[in-house]
C-alpha positions in Angstrom: -29.9 -29.0 38.4 -26.4 -29.2 37.0 -27.1 -28.9 33.6 -29.6 -25.9 34.4 -26.6 -24.5 36.0 -23.9 -25.0 33.6 -26.0 -23.5 30.7 -26.4 -20.5 32.7 -22.5 -20.5 33.0 -22.1 -20.3 29.5 -25.0 -17.8 28.7 -23.4 -15.6 31.1 -19.8 -15.8 29.5 -21.6 -15.3 26.1 -22.6 -12.1 27.1 -19.2 -10.8 28.5 -17.3 -12.0 24.9 -20.2 -9.7 23.0 -20.1 -7.1 25.2 -16.5 -6.9 24.7 -16.6 -7.4 21.0 -18.9 -4.2 20.8 -16.4 -2.2 22.9 -14.1 -3.1 20.9 -15.9 -2.3 17.6 -16.7 1.3 19.3 -12.9 2.4 19.9 -11.9 1.2 16.0 -14.1 4.1 15.0 -13.2 6.5 17.0 -11.2 8.4 14.8 -12.7 10.1 12.5 -15.8 10.9 14.6 -19.1 10.8 13.0 -21.7 13.5 14.5 -24.5 12.4 12.9 -27.0 9.2 14.2 -27.2 7.6 10.5 -23.7 6.0 9.0 -22.1 8.3 6.0 -23.6 7.2 2.5 -24.2 3.5 3.0 -24.0 1.5 -0.2 -26.1 -1.4 -0.3 -25.1 -4.7 -1.8 -21.2 -5.7 -2.5 -18.7 -3.9 -0.4 -16.4 -1.2 -2.1 -12.9 -2.0 -2.0 -11.5 1.2 -4.0 -11.8 4.8 -3.3 -11.1 7.8 -5.8 -8.7 10.2 -3.9 -6.9 13.3 -4.8 -3.1 13.8 -3.6 -0.5 16.5 -5.7 2.3 15.7 -8.2 4.4 18.4 -9.7 2.0 20.9 -8.4 -1.4 19.4 -9.9 -3.8 17.8 -8.3 -4.1 14.7 -9.2 -6.8 11.5 -8.7 -5.6 8.0 -7.7 -7.6 5.0 -7.3 -6.4 3.0 -3.9 -7.7 -0.2 -2.2 -9.4 -0.5 1.0 -10.5 -3.3 3.2 -14.3 -3.6 1.6 -16.8 -1.6 3.4 -20.0 -0.2 3.1 -19.2 3.2 4.2 -16.4 4.0 1.3 -16.8 8.3 2.2 -15.3 7.4 5.9 -12.8 5.1 4.3 -11.8 7.8 1.5 -11.2 10.8 4.8 -9.3 7.8 6.5 -6.6 8.0 3.6 -6.8 11.5 2.9 -5.8 12.3 7.0 -4.3 9.5 7.8 -0.5 10.7 6.7 0.3 7.9 4.0 1.2 9.1 1.0 1.5 7.1 -2.0 4.8 7.1 -3.8 5.9 10.1 -5.8 3.2 12.6 -4.7 2.3 15.0 -1.8 -0.5 15.3 0.7 -1.2 18.8 1.3 -3.7 17.7 4.4 -0.7 15.9 5.7 -0.5 18.0 9.0 -4.3 18.6 9.3 -6.6 16.3 11.4 -10.0 15.6 10.8 -11.8 16.3 13.8 -15.4 15.2 12.9 -17.8 14.8 9.8 -21.5 14.8 8.9 -23.7 13.8 5.6 -26.9 15.3 5.4 -28.6 15.0 2.1 -26.0 16.4 -0.4 -23.7 17.8 1.6 -20.8 16.6 3.9 -19.5 18.6 6.6 -16.0 18.4 8.2 -14.2 20.1 10.9 -10.8 20.1 10.7 -8.0 21.3 12.9 -6.3 24.4 13.1 -3.6 23.3 10.7 -5.5 23.7 7.7 -5.5 27.5 7.8 -1.4 27.6 8.2 0.4 28.5 5.5 -0.6 29.8 1.8 -2.0 26.5 0.7 -5.6 27.1 2.3 -7.0 27.1 -1.0 -4.9 23.7 -2.4 -6.0 22.1 0.8 -9.8 22.8 0.1 -9.9 21.6 -3.1 -8.0 18.5 -2.7 -10.9 17.7 0.1 -13.8 18.7 -1.6 -12.7 17.1 -5.3 -12.0 13.6 -2.8 -15.4 14.1 -1.2 -17.4 15.2 -4.7 -16.4 11.7 -6.5 -19.3 10.2 -4.5 -22.6 11.0 -6.4 -24.3 11.6 -3.4 -22.0 14.5 -2.3 -22.7 17.7 -4.2 -21.6 20.1 -1.6 -18.6 20.5 1.2 -18.9 22.7 4.5 -15.7 23.3 5.9 -15.4 24.3 9.6 -12.0 25.1 11.6 -12.1 23.9 15.1 -15.8 24.1 15.0 -16.1 27.7 13.1 -17.6 27.1 9.5 -15.6 28.8 6.7 -17.5 30.9 4.0 -19.8 29.7 2.2 -20.5 26.0 0.9 -18.0 24.4 -1.6 -19.1 22.9 -5.0 -17.0 20.9 -6.9 -14.8 23.0 -8.6 -15.5 23.1 -12.3 -11.8 24.5 -12.8 -9.2 21.8 -11.8 -5.7 22.9 -12.4 -6.7 25.9 -13.9 -4.0 27.0 -16.2 -3.9 31.1 -17.3 -2.0 30.1 -20.6 0.5 32.9 -21.5 -1.9 34.0 -24.8 -4.9 33.5 -22.7 -4.6 36.2 -19.9 -6.0 36.0 -16.4 -7.7 33.4 -14.6 -11.7 33.7 -14.1 -12.7 35.0 -10.8 -15.3 33.5 -8.3 -19.1 34.5 -7.2 -21.2 33.1 -4.4 -24.4 31.8 -5.4 -27.8 32.3 -3.5 -27.4 28.8 -2.1 -23.8 30.3 -0.6 -21.8 27.8 -3.2 -19.3 29.0 -4.4 -18.1 29.3 -8.2 -15.8 29.9 -11.0 -17.3 32.4 -13.6 -16.0 30.7 -16.8 -17.3 30.5 -20.5 -17.6 27.4 -22.9 -14.2 28.2 -24.1 -12.6 26.9 -21.0 -11.7 22.6 -21.4 -10.4 20.1 -19.3 -7.6 18.0 -20.9 -6.3 15.0 -19.1 -2.7 15.2 -20.1 -0.2 12.9 -18.7 2.6 13.4 -15.9 6.2 13.9 -17.0 6.8 10.3 -15.9 3.7 9.1 -18.0 2.1 6.9 -15.8 -0.4 9.1 -14.5 -3.4 11.2 -16.5 -3.9 14.9 -14.9 -7.0 17.0 -15.4 -6.0 20.6 -16.6 -8.3 23.3 -17.3 -7.3 25.9 -19.4 -8.8 28.5 -22.0 -8.6 26.5 -25.5 -7.5 28.6 -28.4 -8.6 26.1 -30.9 -12.7 26.9 -30.1 -13.6 29.8 -32.5 -15.8 32.5 -31.3 -18.5 33.1 -33.2 -21.2 36.1 -32.9 -24.6 36.4 -34.2 -25.9 39.5 -36.0 -26.3 41.4 -32.7 -22.6 41.0 -31.8 -23.8 38.4 -28.9 -21.7 35.0 -28.6 -22.9 32.0 -29.9 -21.7 29.0 -27.3 -20.0 26.4 -29.1 -21.4 23.4 -29.5 -20.8 20.2 -27.4 -19.1 19.0 -31.0 -16.9 21.8 -31.3 -15.3 21.9 -27.9 -14.9 18.1 -28.1 -13.1 18.1 -31.5 -11.3 21.2 -29.7 -10.1 19.0 -26.9 -9.1 16.2 -28.8 -6.7 18.7 -30.8 -5.2 19.9 -27.8 -4.6 16.3 -26.6 -2.8 15.0 -29.6 -0.9 18.7 -29.4 0.5 18.0 -26.2 0.2 20.2 -23.6 2.1 23.5 -25.0 3.7 26.0 -22.4 2.3 24.1 -19.3 4.9 22.5 -17.0 5.7 19.1 -15.5 3.0 17.6 -18.1 3.6 15.8 -21.6 1.9 14.7 -24.4 1.5 11.1 -25.1 0.7 11.1 -28.7 3.0 11.1 -31.6 3.3 14.3 -33.4 2.6 12.5 -36.5 -0.7 11.1 -35.6 -3.3 13.0 -36.9 -7.3 13.4 -36.4 -9.0 12.3 -39.4 -12.1 13.1 -38.2 -14.5 13.3 -35.4 -18.5 13.2 -34.6 -21.0 12.9 -32.0 -24.2 10.3 -32.6 -26.1 9.2 -29.7 -23.9 10.0 -26.6 -20.8 8.4 -28.4 -18.4 10.6 -29.2 -16.2 8.8 -32.4 -12.7 9.6 -32.8 -11.0 9.2 -36.3 -7.3 8.9 -35.8 -4.5 8.3 -38.7 -2.8 4.8 -38.4 0.4 6.3 -37.1 -1.0 5.7 -34.0 -0.9 2.2 -34.4 2.8 2.3 -35.7 3.7 4.5 -32.9 2.4 2.4 -29.8 3.3 -0.9 -31.3 7.1 0.2 -29.9 5.8 1.3 -26.8 3.0 -1.0 -25.7 2.9 0.3 -22.3 1.6 3.8 -23.3 -1.4 2.4 -25.0 -3.9 2.2 -21.8 -2.6 5.6 -20.3 -3.3 6.8 -24.2 -7.0 5.5 -24.7 -7.9 6.6 -20.8 -6.7 10.4 -21.4 -9.0 10.5 -24.5 -12.0 8.7 -22.2 -11.5 11.2 -19.3 -11.6 14.2 -21.3 -14.3 13.8 -23.7 -16.4 11.8 -21.3 -15.9 15.4 -19.1 -18.0 17.0 -22.1 -22.0 17.3 -21.7 -23.6 14.9 -24.2 -20.9 12.7 -24.3 -21.3 9.0 -22.5 -19.1 6.7 -24.2 -16.0 7.4 -26.8 -15.4 5.2 -30.0 -12.2 4.7 -31.6 -11.6 4.4 -35.3 -7.9 3.9 -37.4 -8.4 5.5 -40.5 -12.4 5.2 -40.5 -12.0 1.2 -39.6 -13.0 -0.4 -36.5 -10.3 -2.4 -34.5 -9.6 -4.8 -31.7 -7.0 -2.9 -30.0 -4.2 -0.1 -30.8 -1.4 -2.5 -29.8 -3.0 -5.3 -28.4 -3.2 -4.8 -24.9 -6.4 -2.3 -24.7 -9.9 -3.0 -26.0 -11.2 -0.6 -28.2 -13.9 -2.7 -30.1 -16.6 -1.0 -28.5 -17.7 2.5 -26.8 -15.8 2.9 -23.9 -17.7 4.8 -21.0 -16.2 7.3 -18.4 -13.5 5.2 -16.0 -14.5 5.1 -12.4 -11.6 3.9 -11.6 -8.2 5.3 -13.1 -5.0 6.3 -11.8 -4.8 2.7 -10.1 -2.2 2.2 -7.5 -1.8 -1.2 -6.2 
């Protein structure tokens, strides 16, 4: 009898402890709240310990990789970072005073409800792009619906095709936007617009900017209709823009020495082959810390173009293991999932 009573007491205490743990777990998840029954994008297998979040540096939206506690809900972790008020050193967060009231993910659409601070000042578009770019870094999210204090804003937002769009003096105005039948907002562009990953003025991070490239020759057929440039023509122009540097763009710099020449470029089986002169080795032997950021800038620029999955570097037509002994270029390099890493 005593043993039975003692066992019952132990069971009773265990139930109380477990109930307390559940209550604490629920309290921890109160902000931000999710108004859906299922977790937001649960990843099977290993927990994810990194997320890519967009902040602002020197007037540009810049993706940075941040570490998080291992989680199967990386979307929630990214949102927590974006609306936490914490900002990496040297960056700004336009969403600093905005509160995330709730979020929901249904199919390929993420819906977020924000506080009224989102509509204040003149940075609404910057804030919107910062949020949409962060969320659409997740493969499962294609569209974002934004509400403020429960009231939906206009349309659904897809990932901007023109990130950090710039109208260079000789190229005229920025493209206008259009709303598709599904309600998604898109920019009207042509194939002479390129996204190129230059380097910030401190030479620490690669920064995507989109502009109309004068290095892409516009061709017309016999009827006078424009012939779209091939992916290879667009990619070669992008490499030439990288080597030339961000002429006319403030707060960005080039990473390649002026004497480097593009000797050959072609695409085969989804791999872009970039053959440059050996001046690259001579330069990065002196400034080895810039080797990786230079490779990253080329890889991210080229793999943003259709038909290119990887990049292969050649020096004077030859395969080499590395440029200055730090970054492996002995094999084709795929698009980087994590870059601009802040430890």
